[in-house]
C-alpha positions as CSV (number, residue, x, y, z in Angstrom):
1,X,-45.2,-2.5,43.1
2,X,-45.5,-1.0,39.7
3,X,-43.2,1.8,40.7
4,X,-40.6,-0.7,41.7
5,X,-40.9,-2.6,38.4
6,X,-40.6,0.6,36.4
7,X,-37.6,1.7,38.5
8,X,-36.0,-1.7,38.0
9,X,-36.4,-1.5,34.2
10,X,-34.9,2.0,34.2
11,X,-32.0,0.9,36.3
12,X,-31.3,-2.1,34.0
13,X,-31.5,0.1,30.9
14,X,-29.2,2.6,32.5
15,X,-26.7,-0.2,33.4
16,X,-26.8,-1.5,29.8
17,X,-26.3,2.0,28.4
18,X,-23.3,2.6,30.8
19,X,-21.8,-0.7,29.9
20,X,-22.0,0.1,26.2
21,X,-20.4,3.5,26.9
22,X,-17.6,2.0,29.0
23,X,-16.9,-0.6,26.2
24,X,-16.6,2.1,23.6
25,X,-14.3,4.2,25.9
26,X,-12.1,1.2,26.5
27,X,-12.1,0.3,22.8
28,X,-11.2,3.9,21.8
29,X,-8.4,3.9,24.4
30,X,-7.0,0.7,23.1
31,X,-7.1,2.0,19.5
32,X,-5.2,5.1,20.6
33,X,-2.6,3.0,22.3
34,X,-2.2,0.8,19.2
35,X,-1.8,3.8,17.1
36,X,1.0,5.2,19.3
37,X,2.7,1.8,19.6
38,X,2.6,1.0,15.8
39,X,5.9,2.6,14.9
40,X,7.6,-0.1,17.0
41,X,6.9,-2.7,14.4
42,X,8.7,-0.7,11.8
43,X,11.9,-0.9,13.7
44,X,12.0,-4.7,13.8
45,X,15.2,-6.3,12.4
46,X,13.6,-9.7,11.8
47,X,10.9,-9.8,9.1
48,X,9.7,-13.2,10.2
49,X,8.9,-11.9,13.7
50,X,7.0,-9.0,12.2
51,X,5.1,-11.3,9.8
52,X,4.0,-13.5,12.7
53,X,2.9,-10.5,14.8
54,X,1.0,-8.5,12.2
55,X,-2.0,-10.9,11.8
56,X,-2.7,-10.6,15.6
57,X,-2.8,-6.8,15.2
58,X,-5.2,-7.1,12.3
59,X,-7.4,-9.4,14.3
60,X,-7.5,-7.1,17.2
61,X,-8.3,-4.1,15.0
62,X,-11.1,-6.0,13.3
63,X,-12.6,-6.7,16.7
64,X,-12.3,-3.1,17.9
65,X,-14.0,-2.0,14.7
66,X,-17.1,-3.9,15.7
67,X,-17.3,-1.8,18.9
68,X,-16.2,1.5,17.5
69,X,-17.1,1.5,13.8
70,X,-16.9,5.3,13.7
71,X,-13.2,5.5,14.7
72,X,-11.6,6.8,11.5
73,X,-8.0,6.5,12.9
74,X,-8.6,2.8,13.6
75,X,-10.0,2.3,10.1
76,X,-7.0,4.0,8.4
77,X,-4.6,1.8,10.5
78,X,-6.5,-1.3,9.5
79,X,-6.3,-0.4,5.8
80,X,-2.6,0.2,6.2
81,X,-2.1,-3.1,8.0
82,X,-3.8,-5.1,5.3
83,X,-1.8,-3.3,2.6
84,X,1.5,-3.7,4.5
85,X,0.9,-7.4,5.2
86,X,0.0,-8.1,1.6
87,X,2.9,-6.3,0.0
88,X,5.6,-6.8,2.6
89,X,5.0,-10.5,3.3
90,X,2.4,-12.3,1.1
91,X,3.6,-10.9,-2.1
92,X,7.2,-11.4,-1.1
93,X,6.4,-15.2,-0.6
94,X,4.6,-15.1,-4.0
95,X,7.7,-13.7,-5.7
96,X,9.8,-16.5,-4.1
97,X,7.3,-19.1,-5.4
98,X,7.5,-17.6,-8.8
99,X,11.3,-17.7,-8.8
100,X,11.1,-21.4,-7.9
101,X,8.3,-22.1,-10.4
102,X,6.1,-23.5,-7.6
103,X,2.6,-23.2,-9.0
104,X,0.8,-24.3,-5.9
105,X,2.5,-21.7,-3.7
106,X,2.0,-19.0,-6.3
107,X,-1.7,-19.5,-6.3
108,X,-1.8,-19.8,-2.5
109,X,-0.1,-16.5,-1.9
110,X,-1.8,-14.7,-4.8
111,X,-5.1,-15.7,-3.3
112,X,-4.1,-14.6,0.3
113,X,-2.7,-11.3,-0.9
114,X,-5.8,-10.6,-3.0
115,X,-8.0,-11.3,0.0
116,X,-6.0,-8.9,2.2
117,X,-6.2,-6.1,-0.4
118,X,-9.9,-6.6,-1.0
119,X,-10.6,-6.3,2.7
120,X,-8.4,-3.2,2.9
121,X,-10.3,-1.8,-0.1
122,X,-13.7,-2.6,1.5
123,X,-12.7,-0.8,4.7
124,X,-11.6,2.1,2.6
125,X,-14.9,2.4,0.8
126,X,-16.8,2.2,4.1
127,X,-14.5,4.8,5.7
128,X,-14.9,7.3,2.8
129,X,-18.7,6.8,2.8
130,X,-18.9,7.4,6.5
131,X,-17.1,10.7,6.0
132,X,-19.0,11.8,2.9
133,X,-22.2,9.9,2.2
134,X,-23.9,12.3,-0.2
135,X,-25.3,10.8,-3.4
136,X,-24.8,7.3,-2.2
137,X,-21.2,7.6,-1.0
138,X,-18.0,6.1,-2.5
139,X,-19.3,3.1,-4.3
140,X,-22.1,5.0,-6.0
141,X,-19.5,7.6,-7.2
142,X,-17.4,4.8,-8.8
143,X,-20.5,3.4,-10.5
144,X,-21.2,6.8,-12.0
145,X,-17.8,6.8,-13.7
146,X,-14.2,8.2,-13.4
147,X,-15.2,11.9,-13.6
148,X,-17.8,11.4,-10.8
149,X,-15.2,9.5,-8.7
150,X,-12.7,12.3,-9.1
151,X,-15.4,14.8,-8.1
152,X,-16.2,12.7,-5.0
153,X,-12.6,12.6,-4.0
154,X,-12.4,16.3,-4.3
155,X,-14.8,16.5,-1.4
156,X,-12.0,15.3,0.8
157,X,-10.2,18.6,1.2
158,X,-8.3,18.4,4.5
159,X,-4.7,17.2,4.8
160,X,-5.9,14.7,7.4
161,X,-7.9,12.9,4.8
162,X,-4.8,11.9,2.9
163,X,-4.5,8.6,4.8
164,X,-7.9,7.2,4.1
165,X,-7.7,8.2,0.4
166,X,-4.2,6.8,-0.1
167,X,-4.7,3.5,1.6
168,X,-7.9,2.9,-0.3
169,X,-5.9,3.5,-3.5
170,X,-3.0,1.4,-2.3
171,X,-5.1,-1.7,-1.5
172,X,-7.1,-1.2,-4.7
173,X,-4.0,-0.8,-6.9
174,X,-2.2,-3.8,-5.3
175,X,-5.2,-6.0,-6.0
176,X,-5.3,-4.9,-9.6
177,X,-1.6,-5.6,-10.0
178,X,-2.1,-9.2,-8.8
179,X,-5.1,-9.7,-11.0
180,X,-4.2,-7.8,-14.1
181,X,-5.2,-10.7,-16.4
182,X,-8.8,-10.0,-15.4
183,X,-10.1,-7.2,-17.7
184,X,-12.9,-6.2,-15.3
185,X,-10.3,-5.8,-12.5
186,X,-7.8,-4.0,-14.7
187,X,-10.5,-1.5,-15.9
188,X,-10.5,-0.1,-12.3
189,X,-6.9,1.1,-12.5
190,X,-7.7,4.8,-13.3
191,X,-10.0,4.9,-10.2
192,X,-7.2,3.7,-8.0
193,X,-4.7,6.1,-9.6
194,X,-7.2,8.9,-8.9
195,X,-6.8,8.2,-5.2
196,X,-3.0,8.7,-5.5
197,X,-3.5,11.9,-7.5
198,X,-5.8,13.2,-4.8
199,X,-3.4,12.3,-2.1
200,X,-0.6,14.1,-4.0
201,X,-2.8,17.2,-3.8
202,X,-3.7,16.8,-0.2
203,X,-0.2,15.8,1.1
204,X,2.6,14.7,-1.2
205,X,4.8,14.0,1.9
206,X,2.3,11.4,3.3
207,X,3.9,8.1,4.5
208,X,7.5,9.0,3.5
209,X,6.4,10.6,0.2
210,X,4.6,7.4,-0.9
211,X,2.3,9.3,-3.3
212,X,5.3,10.3,-5.4
213,X,6.5,6.7,-5.6
214,X,3.0,5.5,-6.4
215,X,2.7,7.9,-9.3
216,X,6.2,7.1,-10.5
217,X,5.4,3.4,-10.6
218,X,2.2,4.2,-12.5
219,X,4.0,6.1,-15.2
220,X,6.5,3.1,-15.5
221,X,3.6,0.7,-16.3
222,X,4.5,0.7,-20.0
223,X,6.7,2.3,-22.6
224,X,6.0,5.7,-24.0
225,X,4.5,4.3,-27.2
226,X,2.1,2.2,-25.1
227,X,0.9,5.0,-22.8
228,X,3.6,5.2,-20.1
229,X,5.7,8.2,-19.3
230,X,9.4,7.2,-18.7
231,X,10.6,10.7,-18.2
232,X,8.0,11.5,-15.5
233,X,8.5,8.1,-13.9
234,X,12.2,8.8,-13.5
235,X,11.6,12.3,-12.2
236,X,9.2,11.2,-9.5
237,X,11.3,8.2,-8.4
238,X,14.3,10.4,-8.1
239,X,12.3,13.0,-6.1
240,X,10.9,10.4,-3.7
241,X,14.4,8.9,-3.2
242,X,16.0,12.3,-2.7
243,X,13.3,13.5,-0.3
244,X,14.0,10.4,1.9
245,X,17.8,11.0,1.6
246,X,18.2,7.7,-0.3
247,X,17.5,5.9,3.0
248,X,14.0,4.5,2.4
249,X,15.4,1.7,0.3
250,X,12.1,0.4,-1.1
251,X,11.9,3.4,-3.5
252,X,15.3,2.5,-4.9
253,X,14.2,-1.1,-5.5
254,X,11.1,0.2,-7.1
255,X,13.0,2.4,-9.5
256,X,15.1,-0.6,-10.5
257,X,12.2,-3.0,-10.9
258,X,9.8,-0.6,-12.6
259,X,11.7,2.1,-14.4
260,X,15.0,0.4,-15.2
261,X,13.3,-2.7,-16.6
262,X,10.9,-0.6,-18.6
263,X,13.7,1.4,-20.3
264,X,16.0,-1.7,-20.4
265,X,18.8,0.0,-18.6
266,X,20.8,-3.0,-17.2
267,X,23.5,-0.8,-15.7
268,X,21.1,1.4,-13.8
269,X,19.2,-1.7,-12.6
270,X,22.4,-3.3,-11.2
271,X,23.7,-0.1,-9.7
272,X,20.4,0.6,-7.8
273,X,20.0,-2.9,-6.5
274,X,23.7,-3.1,-5.4
275,X,23.2,0.3,-3.6
276,X,20.4,-1.2,-1.6
277,X,22.2,-4.5,-0.8
278,X,25.3,-2.7,0.4
279,X,23.4,-0.1,2.5
280,X,23.8,-0.4,6.2
281,X,21.1,0.3,8.9
282,X,20.5,3.7,7.3
283,X,17.0,4.4,8.7
284,X,16.3,2.6,12.0
285,X,12.8,3.9,12.2
286,X,12.1,2.1,8.9
287,X,14.4,-0.9,9.5
288,X,11.7,-3.5,8.7
289,X,10.8,-2.0,5.4
290,X,14.5,-1.7,4.5
291,X,15.2,-5.3,5.5
292,X,12.4,-6.4,3.1
293,X,13.8,-4.1,0.4
294,X,17.2,-5.7,0.8
295,X,15.7,-9.2,0.5
296,X,13.9,-8.2,-2.7
297,X,17.0,-6.5,-4.1
298,X,19.0,-9.7,-3.8
299,X,16.3,-11.7,-5.5
300,X,15.9,-9.2,-8.3
301,X,19.6,-8.9,-8.9
302,X,19.8,-12.7,-9.3
303,X,17.1,-12.4,-12.0
304,X,19.0,-9.8,-14.1
305,X,19.7,-12.1,-17.0
306,X,16.0,-13.0,-17.3
307,X,15.1,-9.3,-17.6
308,X,17.8,-7.8,-19.8
309,X,19.8,-8.7,-22.8
310,X,23.4,-10.0,-22.1
311,X,25.9,-7.3,-21.3
312,X,28.2,-6.7,-24.2
313,X,31.9,-6.6,-23.5
314,X,33.2,-3.1,-23.4
315,X,29.8,-1.6,-23.8
316,X,28.6,1.0,-21.3
317,X,24.9,1.7,-22.1
318,X,23.5,5.1,-21.2
319,X,21.0,5.2,-18.4
320,X,17.5,5.3,-19.8
321,X,18.7,4.5,-23.3
322,X,15.5,2.9,-24.5
323,X,11.9,3.6,-23.6
324,X,10.2,1.2,-26.0
325,X,10.2,-2.1,-24.0
326,X,6.8,-2.7,-22.4
327,X,6.8,-3.0,-18.6
328,X,4.3,-4.6,-16.2
329,X,1.3,-2.7,-15.1
330,X,2.0,-0.1,-12.4
331,X,2.6,-1.2,-8.8
332,X,1.6,1.0,-5.9
333,X,4.2,2.4,-3.6
334,X,4.9,-0.1,-0.9
335,X,3.7,0.5,2.5
336,X,5.9,1.3,5.5
337,X,5.1,-1.7,7.6
């Protein structure tokens, strides 16, 4: 009798163990399929369709993460999804609300985007700590200061680490940009930028050369007299644009909005935005990002008189003529959705 009871317990334990293994196998298989299928979203022509689909993908990835918390690829994709959803859609609606001076919608979308970035950032810290937990992991390194944080990031020395480092920095920087009126939040900007600097060292080509654009936007955060670097900003923007054959239109929009506004070059601003608006379907594999870039370009061009002094008749201002007009704090390079 006792033998049968013990045998029964062992069989039950074995069945539970096998069920857990099968669940993890199935979850890992699903995560691999999602990763292979993810480029399809980037080819969408209709941003509204993509916006309605992306939350379901995020929900599914969050569920999978409960089953396979050690799947780094899943974690990186989840960080990317939160960053893409926040920038590509929630912040886009936020900008529309700002253009219409709709305070209720402004606060609604600012709060939603902030929550998305904070979740992406939290997943990032968890992911880095799982990879390198010495001395308390990522959060402990931040608490020890910027030098300790940079030293911690240097422990990630494989090109494959670029994704986890970049998307942590991306979500972090986007959250800072939305909440720059909070001094405690703004004080973290050097830590987020350190993620981009490390990604530049690991793989400057990552995600369509996104580290170049991120650093370009950072250097455009202010005029030279206030700590910015207009020359380096322009160089990095032009490099990112050239390396994507002027086909990843988001970088062109970023150069207009960040660099051209900072140096108060109205002619450059107009030329860049009109280039985006008039571009055709130049990069089908990034059609969604380019559609969103076109939408932003049209909005920004309509705001030109709010950002620049009136154009003088007969005057042809040189590009980059002035570098003394303060610009907004740096924005991270937008995600490829």
